[in-house]
Steps between C-alpha positions, in 0.01 A plus 500: 500500500601586858138483613460161332813366675377628835162333445669171412725523807194561718323197353804278564528619859129440563529152351783414736304637797210267421725197553583465870853580609697413184731724296738421216766721345708410195662646192150522352349655813767710678477795737483791255476818707836644616363569848392136527840381377666702775261366762542132415880524528481595869561238773166373627355244735300255292132466584451221246686207346743614231639293212718608208601268216784606270431381146826649374754753624666567835391703804579516873237542770563575867293293742540548874831684445639220280580545130347225285612490134260343248548395140327295225245253636553594865225599737494692829209479741445695820250487783292767673700709750832453321678819392543520124712757315441474124771617259455712190402273211760449226375569148566143382318329788201276422306414814170424670423639845212366712347621827209337681369525855400255771130535418565394141713208617215381722275471193725242334414129531837397647789625709849572369773413746770685305345836585618477861845394377555190717835423335633858537552560129307799366623455147449210264599420145248364252608254234420589140167319486381640835609851400303480176190382686536774761546771236189376319291505819634841598402631157147364534462645850626835376238500224222395740583773750499769232190379315192716459247389610684342795579131479311255717669481840487120504696485174765738636533294818527177299800636309657638819461156659667342196790746513564450872483122453779532241716699742424270793617201299819679389577612856510147638656338194851367573486634854510156662130510581337213317152570632409867548203393709695291751391550860821656630513762226132582548562551872800722429286713268242524780776594744614786275143626469457495878826692542381767254153522655608523864844657460455802726314297763811284543324176601709234669627206296275271705200715403594483133543123522152472651351708217655255254393191697867403545722424795783752557751227403318429172484870420873533569579209268285639215632857521857373525444289188380787281652812658820356644431665833282462809145640517612755759792620289279510190248718684775726634658538155161592355450764770841652430430505126173681569683743728748582222217559255317735734810688609605560142162588352259612774600864525536647847453184708745491791679185611302503825166535320593223260587266785150540641341466153674164459377369835812556713430618854863603551645732231851448638469124453378559143803721430740238634331222301505712185872571529578137579307389190621762251832621640366856490294714734138557406562874463746425217202390288306823546485721186783751501386860535659788314610744769695728271214742457549508124 
């Protein structure tokens, strides 16, 4: 029996590997091994897009040092480079968890603005009908990714596209954005992507505006509309968030080394900016070492 279960597990893993960059976990397809359970509960920097939908039950995730409680019909999504700390799963939780990478996203026939979170809301609540549709699609994807022989990649991508379309619609629903493809929102999405791509190069705001074919004044107006702040302050806040992530989770990196990694020529200026932005010194965010010798 044990050999049979191991063979089945190997087949399921090979099937998932044949479909590019997509993984699903659920009540029907959980992490079984105790060593894997322990591993997945550790804080980690995401290398892929992460989505969890709660079908029923309650759980609290920690994303970028912020606790985010979730309950029936609620969904959390996170982007690459964010720091995610999963909790232990309650016994009564029913859920679907999805991870997919940038290469997979590039294979889809459309873009999904919600994935870069232009409205700064990384949770959303599905109404009953949308939740039922999402659960159905999740179930089909789960079956396709575990099938033997492996499911056709185009079919898997078609269902992933359908699922993300459902979430994209729910994200912008009742958010005061009548047209999710309006020019200003599209430019703000592009702005966020440029910030992520060139973060440590610290381009000037004029340079970013040029990349987006906008005047600096137009860029200011668009970023102010969606982020409530100036492009410069948005960029600075993103740098400080990245600094906190790296200080907390990058091991033995010193404050001086981090300053250079993030594109600052003057570590002292970085330290002053960090304290001004967070109210704490950068060294306060370094992991605490046990010096007791025990």
